[in-house]
Every structure is written in structure tokens, then in C-alpha cells.
OpenMM code with the backbone's topology and positions (N, CA, C; nanometers):
from openmm import Vec3, app, unit

residues = "MET SER CYS GLN HIS LEU VAL CYS ALA GLN CYS ALA HIS PRO VAL ILE GLU GLY ARG CYS ALA VAL CYS ARG ALA ASN ARG GLU ARG MET HIS ASN HIS GLY PHE ALA GLY LEU SER PRO ALA LEU LEU ALA GLY LEU LEU LEU ALA LEU LEU PHE LEU THR LEU VAL LEU LYS HIS LEU SER GLY LEU".split()
positions = [
    Vec3(1.2251, 0.8167, 0.3564),
    Vec3(1.3008, 0.9692, 0.3177),
    Vec3(1.1919, 1.0507, 0.2641),
    Vec3(1.1748, 1.1584, 0.3118),
    Vec3(1.0937, 1.2448, 0.2562),
    Vec3(1.1151, 1.3512, 0.1687),
    Vec3(0.9811, 1.4178, 0.1226),
    Vec3(1.0800, 1.5452, 0.0062),
    Vec3(1.0465, 1.7166, 0.0595),
    Vec3(0.9525, 1.6376, 0.1376),
    Vec3(0.9443, 1.7936, 0.2107),
    Vec3(0.9862, 1.8607, 0.2574),
    Vec3(1.1229, 1.8943, 0.2968),
    Vec3(1.2440, 1.9310, 0.3286),
    Vec3(1.3650, 1.9618, 0.2531),
    Vec3(1.3094, 1.8972, 0.1116),
    Vec3(1.4039, 1.9095, 0.0289),
    Vec3(1.3953, 2.0145, -0.0621),
    Vec3(1.5499, 2.0699, -0.1589),
    Vec3(1.5293, 2.2075, -0.1937),
    Vec3(1.5738, 2.1450, -0.3518),
    Vec3(1.5404, 2.1818, -0.4158),
    Vec3(1.5535, 2.1544, -0.5363),
    Vec3(1.6772, 2.2329, -0.6407),
    Vec3(1.7753, 2.1770, -0.6831),
    Vec3(1.9154, 2.2200, -0.7393),
    Vec3(1.8852, 2.3563, -0.8752),
    Vec3(1.7396, 2.2819, -0.8918),
    Vec3(1.7477, 2.3798, -1.0593),
    Vec3(1.6256, 2.4991, -1.0345),
    Vec3(1.5898, 2.4748, -0.9689),
    Vec3(1.4612, 2.6251, -0.9204),
    Vec3(1.5329, 2.6779, -0.7776),
    Vec3(1.5333, 2.5651, -0.7083),
    Vec3(1.5828, 2.6539, -0.5688),
    Vec3(1.4537, 2.6550, -0.4830),
    Vec3(1.2958, 2.5904, -0.5162),
    Vec3(1.2372, 2.5736, -0.4104),
    Vec3(1.2001, 2.4487, -0.3424),
    Vec3(1.1271, 2.4262, -0.2558),
    Vec3(1.1199, 2.2885, -0.2007),
    Vec3(1.0287, 2.1775, -0.3150),
    Vec3(1.1037, 2.0882, -0.2951),
    Vec3(1.0334, 2.0087, -0.3958),
    Vec3(0.9129, 1.9548, -0.4010),
    Vec3(0.8328, 1.9377, -0.2899),
    Vec3(0.7567, 1.9625, -0.2313),
    Vec3(0.6254, 1.9881, -0.3654),
    Vec3(0.6417, 2.1009, -0.3584),
    Vec3(0.5764, 2.1781, -0.4797),
    Vec3(0.5359, 2.1559, -0.5944),
    Vec3(0.7092, 2.1010, -0.6358),
    Vec3(0.6478, 2.0368, -0.8196),
    Vec3(0.6456, 2.1676, -0.8495),
    Vec3(0.7634, 2.3099, -0.8751),
    Vec3(0.7035, 2.3796, -0.9571),
    Vec3(0.8415, 2.3408, -1.0785),
    Vec3(0.9112, 2.2967, -1.1003),
    Vec3(0.9343, 2.2786, -1.2054),
    Vec3(0.9494, 2.0826, -1.3243),
    Vec3(1.0212, 2.0717, -1.3880),
    Vec3(1.0316, 1.9275, -1.3990),
    Vec3(1.1018, 1.8816, -1.3395),
    Vec3(1.2236, 1.9189, -1.2962),
    Vec3(1.2991, 1.7840, -1.1870),
    Vec3(1.2604, 1.8513, -1.0633),
    Vec3(1.1861, 1.8999, -1.0643),
    Vec3(1.0965, 1.8663, -0.8974),
    Vec3(1.0018, 1.7485, -0.8649),
    Vec3(0.9137, 1.7684, -0.9975),
    Vec3(0.7791, 1.6897, -1.0423),
    Vec3(0.8372, 1.5469, -1.0695),
    Vec3(0.9432, 1.5300, -1.1401),
    Vec3(1.0032, 1.3903, -1.1403),
    Vec3(1.0708, 1.3540, -0.9977),
    Vec3(1.1495, 1.4255, -0.9619),
    Vec3(1.2185, 1.4047, -0.8302),
    Vec3(1.0906, 1.3011, -0.7204),
    Vec3(0.9955, 1.4409, -0.7052),
    Vec3(0.8828, 1.3966, -0.6136),
    Vec3(0.8064, 1.2908, -0.6776),
    Vec3(0.7649, 1.2750, -0.8002),
    Vec3(0.7046, 1.1437, -0.7954),
    Vec3(0.7865, 1.0347, -0.7919),
    Vec3(0.9184, 1.0191, -0.8185),
    Vec3(1.0176, 0.8828, -0.7574),
    Vec3(1.0051, 0.8679, -0.6397),
    Vec3(0.9872, 0.9549, -0.5656),
    Vec3(1.0099, 0.9487, -0.4018),
    Vec3(0.8993, 0.8552, -0.3328),
    Vec3(0.7867, 0.8926, -0.3970),
    Vec3(0.6659, 0.8908, -0.3610),
    Vec3(0.5999, 0.7499, -0.4579),
    Vec3(0.7104, 0.6853, -0.5270),
    Vec3(0.6387, 0.5891, -0.6209),
    Vec3(0.6782, 0.4430, -0.5434),
    Vec3(0.6349, 0.3995, -0.4445),
    Vec3(0.6658, 0.2642, -0.3607),
    Vec3(0.6558, 0.1414, -0.4295),
    Vec3(0.7198, 0.0803, -0.3794),
    Vec3(0.6866, -0.1045, -0.4238),
    Vec3(0.6743, -0.1237, -0.5799),
    Vec3(0.6873, -0.2438, -0.5945),
    Vec3(0.6843, -0.3236, -0.7326),
    Vec3(0.5750, -0.2770, -0.8363),
    Vec3(0.5514, -0.2160, -0.9355),
    Vec3(0.4240, -0.2254, -1.0027),
    Vec3(0.3531, -0.1483, -0.9967),
    Vec3(0.3473, -0.0388, -0.8850),
    Vec3(0.2564, 0.0456, -0.7572),
    Vec3(0.1923, -0.0504, -0.6770),
    Vec3(0.2131, -0.1556, -0.6405),
    Vec3(0.2024, -0.2062, -0.5396),
    Vec3(0.2611, -0.1927, -0.3918),
    Vec3(0.1897, -0.1803, -0.2825),
    Vec3(0.2660, -0.1388, -0.1707),
    Vec3(0.3458, -0.2864, -0.1443),
    Vec3(0.4413, -0.2815, -0.0825),
    Vec3(0.5039, -0.4072, 0.0176),
    Vec3(0.4061, -0.4992, 0.0698),
    Vec3(0.3071, -0.4582, 0.1809),
    Vec3(0.2135, -0.5335, 0.2827),
    Vec3(0.1378, -0.5921, 0.1631),
    Vec3(0.0941, -0.5661, 0.0109),
    Vec3(0.0412, -0.6262, -0.0188),
    Vec3(0.1102, -0.7068, -0.1502),
    Vec3(0.2027, -0.7021, -0.2166),
    Vec3(0.3604, -0.7989, -0.1975),
    Vec3(0.3572, -0.8823, -0.1090),
    Vec3(0.3424, -0.8784, -0.0242),
    Vec3(0.3857, -0.9803, 0.0792),
    Vec3(0.2800, -1.0888, 0.0416),
    Vec3(0.1338, -1.0260, 0.0945),
    Vec3(0.0463, -1.0842, 0.1254),
    Vec3(0.0203, -1.1656, -0.0113),
    Vec3(0.0412, -1.1341, -0.1241),
    Vec3(0.0321, -1.2137, -0.2391),
    Vec3(0.1737, -1.3504, -0.2327),
    Vec3(0.2815, -1.2851, -0.2342),
    Vec3(0.3620, -1.3984, -0.1809),
    Vec3(0.3773, -1.5270, -0.0939),
    Vec3(0.2746, -1.4731, 0.0486),
    Vec3(0.2663, -1.5964, 0.1801),
    Vec3(0.0985, -1.6404, 0.0795),
    Vec3(0.0374, -1.5947, 0.0012),
    Vec3(-0.0998, -1.6951, -0.1010),
    Vec3(-0.0344, -1.7287, -0.1541),
    Vec3(0.0679, -1.6924, -0.2148),
    Vec3(0.1655, -1.8158, -0.3606),
    Vec3(0.1814, -1.9223, -0.2926),
    Vec3(0.2472, -1.9074, -0.1341),
    Vec3(0.3350, -2.0353, -0.1268),
    Vec3(0.1979, -2.0815, -0.0463),
    Vec3(0.0958, -2.0405, 0.0373),
    Vec3(0.0003, -2.1546, 0.0691),
    Vec3(-0.0683, -2.2122, -0.0336),
    Vec3(-0.1348, -2.1599, -0.1785),
    Vec3(-0.1820, -2.2396, -0.2655),
    Vec3(-0.1038, -2.3248, -0.3054),
    Vec3(0.0331, -2.2995, -0.2881),
    Vec3(0.1728, -2.4275, -0.3254),
    Vec3(0.1166, -2.5277, -0.2797),
    Vec3(0.1846, -2.5041, -0.0997),
    Vec3(0.1327, -2.6077, -0.0074),
    Vec3(-0.0083, -2.7112, -0.0682),
    Vec3(-0.0981, -2.6244, -0.0435),
    Vec3(-0.2433, -2.7403, -0.0649),
    Vec3(-0.2145, -2.7817, -0.2066),
    Vec3(-0.1618, -2.7583, -0.2968),
    Vec3(-0.1684, -2.8082, -0.4205),
    Vec3(-0.0462, -2.9394, -0.3695),
    Vec3(0.0294, -2.9394, -0.3534),
    Vec3(0.1295, -3.0247, -0.3382),
    Vec3(0.0911, -3.1042, -0.2192),
    Vec3(-0.0410, -3.1007, -0.1348),
    Vec3(-0.0789, -3.2122, -0.0380),
    Vec3(-0.2168, -3.2601, -0.0936),
    Vec3(-0.2493, -3.2065, -0.2160),
    Vec3(-0.3523, -3.2562, -0.2714),
    Vec3(-0.2959, -3.3942, -0.3714),
    Vec3(-0.2365, -3.3373, -0.3966),
    Vec3(-0.1504, -3.4352, -0.5447),
    Vec3(-0.0669, -3.5239, -0.4887),
    Vec3(-0.0553, -3.5252, -0.3997),
    Vec3(0.0137, -3.6848, -0.3182),
    Vec3(0.1649, -3.6514, -0.3243),
    Vec3(0.2674, -3.5836, -0.3102),
    Vec3(0.3672, -3.5820, -0.3440),
    Vec3(0.4293, -3.5626, -0.2472),
] * unit.nanometer
topology = app.Topology()
chain = topology.addChain("A")
for resn in residues:
    res = topology.addResidue(resn, chain)
    for name in ("N", "CA", "C"):
        topology.addAtom(name, app.Element.getBySymbol(name[0]), res)
């Protein structure tokens, strides 16, 4: 979803312009993606690396 075509209920201007505090807060909320500011692709890569590391450690320990 994009805030490009949304109109603020408080100031009646496009949210993308960020003219009031409500616009700025909603624009920031909509553009904040991922967990802790990380992109979903980076999170998936980190999870795959963790899985690979776990498998390597399991193989090396002989369990």
C-alpha cells in the first residue's frame, strides 16, 4: 500500500506531503518495513544463514 493517493483526515492534504503531524506519522508508519528496520529479504537471508550454521555445527559435532 502506498500513501501517494491517501488524503489526511486532519489537514485534507495528501499524506505524501506530510504537512501535519498526523500525515508525517502515518507516512513514516507506512514506509517502515521489516523488523527493526531490516528488509524482509535481509531477514530471510539471515534466517537461512542461521539454519546453515546450525546444520554445519550439528554435522561437525557428530550428533
